[in-house]
C-alpha positions in Angstrom: 10.6 -85.3 4.5 11.9 -83.7 7.7 9.7 -81.2 9.4 9.9 -78.8 12.3 7.0 -77.7 14.5 5.6 -75.0 12.2 6.0 -77.0 9.0 4.5 -80.2 10.6 1.7 -78.1 12.1 0.9 -76.7 8.7 1.0 -80.1 6.9 -0.7 -82.0 9.7 -3.5 -79.6 10.4 -4.3 -79.0 6.7 -4.4 -82.7 5.8 -1.1 -82.5 3.8 0.7 -85.2 5.8 -0.1 -88.9 6.5 -1.1 -90.1 9.9 1.7 -92.4 11.1 0.0 -93.9 14.1 -0.1 -97.4 12.6 3.6 -97.6 12.0 5.5 -100.2 14.2 8.2 -97.6 14.6 5.7 -95.4 16.4 3.9 -98.0 18.4 7.0 -99.9 19.5 8.4 -96.7 21.1 5.1 -95.3 22.3 5.8 -95.7 26.0 9.2 -94.2 25.6 8.0 -91.1 23.8 7.8 -88.0 25.9 4.4 -86.9 27.3 4.5 -83.6 25.4 4.6 -85.5 22.1 1.6 -87.6 23.0 -0.2 -84.4 24.0 0.7 -82.8 20.7 -0.6 -85.8 18.8 -3.9 -85.6 20.6 -4.1 -81.8 20.0 -3.5 -82.3 16.3 -5.7 -85.3 16.0 -3.0 -87.6 14.6 0.6 -88.6 14.5 2.2 -86.6 11.7 5.9 -86.9 12.8 8.3 -89.4 14.1 10.6 -87.2 16.2 14.4 -87.7 16.0 15.2 -84.4 17.8 13.4 -82.6 20.7 14.7 -79.5 22.2 13.4 -77.0 24.8 13.7 -73.5 26.2 15.5 -73.6 29.6 15.9 -70.7 32.0 19.6 -69.8 32.4 21.2 -67.5 34.9 24.6 -66.1 35.7 25.3 -67.1 39.4 27.6 -64.1 39.8 24.7 -61.8 39.2 21.8 -64.0 40.2 23.1 -66.3 43.0 19.9 -68.3 43.5 17.4 -69.7 41.1 14.2 -67.6 41.5 11.3 -69.8 42.3 8.5 -67.4 41.9 7.6 -64.3 39.9 8.3 -62.1 42.9 11.7 -63.7 43.4 12.4 -63.2 39.7 11.7 -59.5 39.8 13.8 -59.1 43.0 16.7 -61.0 41.3 16.3 -58.9 38.2 16.4 -55.6 40.1 19.4 -56.7 42.1 21.4 -57.7 39.0 20.5 -54.6 36.9 23.0 -51.8 36.6 21.9 -49.7 33.7 25.1 -47.5 33.8 27.3 -50.5 32.9 24.7 -52.1 30.6 23.9 -55.0 32.9 20.3 -56.0 32.9 18.7 -58.6 35.1 16.5 -60.2 32.4 17.3 -60.4 28.7 14.7 -62.6 27.0 14.9 -63.4 23.4 12.8 -60.5 22.2 13.8 -60.0 18.6 15.0 -61.6 15.4 11.8 -63.8 15.2 12.0 -65.1 18.8 9.4 -62.8 20.4 6.6 -65.2 19.7 8.2 -67.8 21.9 8.6 -65.3 24.7 5.0 -64.4 24.3 3.7 -68.0 24.2 5.7 -68.8 27.4 4.1 -65.9 29.2 0.6 -67.0 28.1 1.3 -70.6 29.2 2.6 -69.4 32.6 -0.5 -67.4 33.3 -2.8 -70.2 32.0 -4.3 -68.0 29.3 -7.3 -69.2 27.3 -5.4 -69.9 24.0 -8.7 -70.4 22.1 -9.9 -66.9 22.7 -7.2 -64.7 24.2 -9.9 -62.6 25.9 -9.5 -63.6 29.5 -7.8 -62.1 32.5 -4.9 -64.5 32.2 -4.1 -63.2 28.7 -4.1 -59.7 30.0 -1.8 -60.7 32.9 0.7 -62.2 30.4 0.8 -59.0 28.5 1.1 -56.9 31.6 3.9 -59.2 32.9 6.0 -58.7 29.7 5.2 -54.9 29.5 6.4 -54.4 33.1 9.8 -56.0 32.5 10.7 -53.0 30.4 8.4 -50.2 31.6 7.8 -50.8 35.3 10.5 -53.0 36.8 13.1 -51.9 34.3 14.9 -55.2 34.5 14.8 -55.6 30.7 16.3 -53.0 28.2 14.2 -51.4 25.5 16.7 -52.9 23.0 15.3 -56.4 23.8 13.2 -56.2 20.6 16.5 -56.2 18.6 18.2 -59.0 20.6 18.0 -62.4 19.1 20.0 -65.6 19.6 23.4 -64.3 18.7 23.0 -61.0 20.6 21.7 -62.6 23.8 24.5 -65.2 23.8 27.1 -62.5 23.4 25.5 -60.3 26.1 25.3 -63.2 28.5 28.9 -64.3 27.8 30.0 -60.7 28.3 28.4 -60.5 31.8 25.7 -58.2 30.7 22.7 -60.4 31.7 21.6 -61.9 34.9 19.0 -64.2 33.5 18.0 -65.3 30.0 16.0 -68.0 28.3 17.4 -69.9 25.4 17.3 -73.1 23.4 19.1 -76.3 24.4 22.3 -75.2 22.5 22.7 -72.0 24.4 24.6 -73.4 27.3 27.4 -74.6 25.1 27.4 -71.4 23.0 27.7 -69.2 26.0 30.5 -71.2 27.7 32.6 -71.5 24.6 32.3 -67.9 23.4 35.7 -66.3 23.1 36.6 -64.3 26.3 33.4 -65.4 28.0 33.1 -64.5 31.7 30.3 -67.1 32.1 31.6 -70.6 32.3 30.3 -74.0 33.4 31.1 -72.9 36.9 28.7 -69.9 37.1 26.2 -70.6 34.3 23.2 -72.3 36.0 19.9 -73.4 34.7 16.4 -74.6 35.7 12.7 -74.4 35.1 11.1 -71.0 34.8 10.1 -69.1 37.9 6.6 -70.3 38.9 3.8 -68.2 37.3 0.2 -68.0 38.3 -0.5 -71.3 36.4 2.8 -73.2 35.9 6.5 -73.0 35.3 6.8 -75.0 32.1 9.2 -74.6 29.2 8.3 -74.7 25.5 9.5 -77.8 23.6 10.1 -78.1 19.9 11.6 -80.6 17.5 12.2 -82.1 14.1 10.8 -85.3 12.8 10.1 -87.5 9.8 6.8 -86.9 7.9 5.2 -88.2 4.8 3.4 -85.7 2.6 0.0 -86.9 1.2 1.1 -85.6 -2.2 3.9 -88.2 -2.4 3.4 -90.9 -5.0 5.4 -93.4 -3.0 3.6 -93.8 0.3 4.5 -97.4 0.8 8.2 -96.9 0.1 8.2 -93.9 2.4 6.5 -95.9 5.2 9.2 -98.5 4.9 11.9 -95.9 5.2 10.3 -94.4 8.3 10.0 -97.9 9.9 13.7 -98.0 9.6 14.5 -94.4 10.6 12.1 -94.5 13.4 13.5 -97.6 15.0 15.0 -97.0 18.4 18.4 -98.1 17.3 18.4 -95.5 14.5 17.1 -92.8 16.8 19.9 -93.6 19.2 22.4 -93.3 16.4 21.1 -89.9 15.5 21.4 -88.9 19.2 25.0 -90.0 19.3 25.7 -87.3 16.7 24.9 -84.6 19.4 21.2 -84.4 18.6 18.9 -84.2 21.7 16.6 -87.2 21.5 12.9 -87.5 22.0 12.9 -90.9 23.7 13.0 -90.8 27.5 15.2 -93.8 27.9 18.0 -92.0 25.9 18.1 -89.1 28.4 20.1 -91.4 30.7 22.0 -93.5 28.1 25.6 -93.0 29.2 27.0 -92.9 25.6 24.3 -90.4 24.5 24.9 -88.2 27.6 28.6 -88.1 26.9 27.9 -86.7 23.4 25.3 -84.2 24.5 26.6 -82.1 27.4 23.3 -80.5 28.3 21.9 -83.9 29.3 24.6 -84.3 31.9 24.6 -80.8 33.5 24.6 -80.5 37.3 21.4 -79.6 38.9 18.0 -80.5 37.6 18.1 -83.4 35.0 16.9 -82.9 31.5 13.8 -85.0 32.3 13.1 -82.7 35.3 13.7 -79.5 33.3 11.4 -80.6 30.4 8.6 -82.2 32.5 5.2 -80.7 31.4 6.8 -78.8 28.5 4.4 -77.4 26.0 4.6 -77.2 22.2 3.9 -73.9 20.6 0.1 -73.9 21.1 -2.1 -72.5 19.7 0.1 -72.1 16.6 1.0 -75.8 15.9 -2.5 -77.2 16.3 -4.5 -74.9 14.1 -4.6 -74.7 10.3 -3.4 -71.1 9.9 0.1 -71.8 11.2 2.0 -69.0 9.4 -0.6 -66.3 10.2 -0.7 -67.3 13.9 3.1 -67.3 14.1 3.2 -63.8 12.7 0.5 -62.6 15.0 2.2 -63.8 18.2 5.5 -62.5 17.1 4.0 -59.1 16.4 2.2 -59.2 19.7 5.4 -60.0 21.6 7.3 -57.2 19.9 4.6 -54.6 20.4 4.3 -55.2 24.1 8.1 -55.4 24.7 8.7 -52.2 22.6 5.9 -50.3 24.2 4.4 -49.6 20.8 1.1 -50.4 22.3 0.1 -50.4 26.0 -1.5 -53.4 27.6 -5.1 -52.5 26.8 -4.3 -51.7 23.2 -2.3 -54.9 22.7 -5.0 -57.0 24.4 -7.7 -55.6 22.0 -5.4 -56.0 19.0 -4.7 -59.6 19.8 -8.4 -60.4 20.0 -9.2 -58.6 16.7 -6.3 -60.3 14.9 -7.2 -63.7 16.3 -10.8 -63.3 15.2 -9.8 -62.4 11.6 -7.4 -65.3 11.4 -9.8 -67.8 12.8 -12.5 -66.8 10.3 -10.4 -68.7 7.7 -10.6 -72.0 9.7 
């Protein structure tokens, strides 16, 4: 079966998927597999997917509103303030804050501050919450409407010149530059890593892969199929159909790059952009995947909306986390 991060996390962490670490398709490509995948396998205690697609969450900016890539949080705030013009509906920073994307925004903030993802009770967790709260309520570089702005909305706003900086998935570059009447083209849409936070500037990474459920009655046949599908030649064939690959060597394959525009963008390479990228920890490496996804999405929305202040959200997160983890 084909699984994304949340489904693979649920199956792998609950013992519902076979460990594929003994497959030749895995071992033959082991040195070519990206570091984040090896880290994920270690965190999950097994290989539960053979990846055929791996995406990420780059930082994009409109060079007409944000001329330089902000390298630090201070630079980011300054750039956001300079780009914001509330009277015309232009905001310096429009993260994906709604439509089920707030959990990613929340997780990135936690990763950037180096939060303790096993407890959520440290100063770095509080710093991540404060950081997101301040976008809307202190710096005023993000509109309160952010909690209603998902993939489609942010693309439209960026294409309409209403955003200085956004984060998005790997397909956002193409979507923005091909939107009808867009004012943001390949000439002024730039990208890079996130502004450096207290701990790091990493992106989130995500993907789809092939898995075998333990409930299957045809394990051996399924393994044979994955030996074929997981072979490098087959993974390359998939990539040639405009699917971002998970093998490092394919990032510079000329035919693959020609099919996937984001691999050939000017500026940082895809390998540089995604170096050190993190999967959606602690969601994908714990058993209660769906409950944790919901918790982090609610946490992101409540802090961006101002429904709770930082102290209240900090306490809520710890209480919810404790309840969920009691079921482990």
